[in-house]
C-alpha positions, 0 to 999 in steps of 0.5 A: 483480415486483421480489422475483422479479427479486431472487430470480432474480438472487441464485440466478444469482449463487450458481450462478456463484460456486459454479463459479469459473473460472481467474483469469488476471489474477494477478500474482505479487508475489515477482518484482520485474520483474512490473509493475515500471514500472507499480508505480514510476509509481504510487508516484511519482504517489501521492507527488507527489499527497500532497506536493501535498495537504500543500503545499495544506493549508499554503498555505491555513492549514488545518493549524490545524484539528484534522481538517486537521492529521491529514490533513496528517500522513496525507499525509506518512506516505503520501508517505514510504510511497511513497518507501519502496516506490519505493526498495524496488522498485529494491533488490529488482530489484538482488538478485543472490544468494538472501538466505535460506540453506537454508530448514530451517524457519520459525525456522531460516532464516538471512539473508545480510546481506553487501551494503548493497543487502540491508540497504536491501531489508529496511529497505524491507520494513518499510513497514507502519511507515509505512502503518499510521500513515498510515491511522490519521491519515487515519481520525482526520482524516476523523472529526474533520472529520465531527464538526466539521460536525455 
């Protein structure tokens, strides 16, 4: 009985996934005004959560243990990433003119770097330099904690 139910469920899912409908929940992220307040509040809440986590690790002297020290570094990088994205959203909102001149090709585009706001915009677009180390420290911290419990 369970094999028949599983097989019929599998066939039903394959048929449903074979004929997709239009997705109306799509938010284009190239427009900085789309979901601006929700995104900004989420950056702020995550920033505060990571700072609180870092503070609690410091208060309880848990940073002395290797796993918790790596988690503290991860929370610091996550907090910096959220601050970077928060500032970058405001910089993108205040861009007035196009920042790319005549897109002739992938390697022949020229950036217009006349305004300090444009510089802030492009520097905050390098957020992966903060996010990748944050996830690496998170992974290594969780792995160190898992190995110490065995």
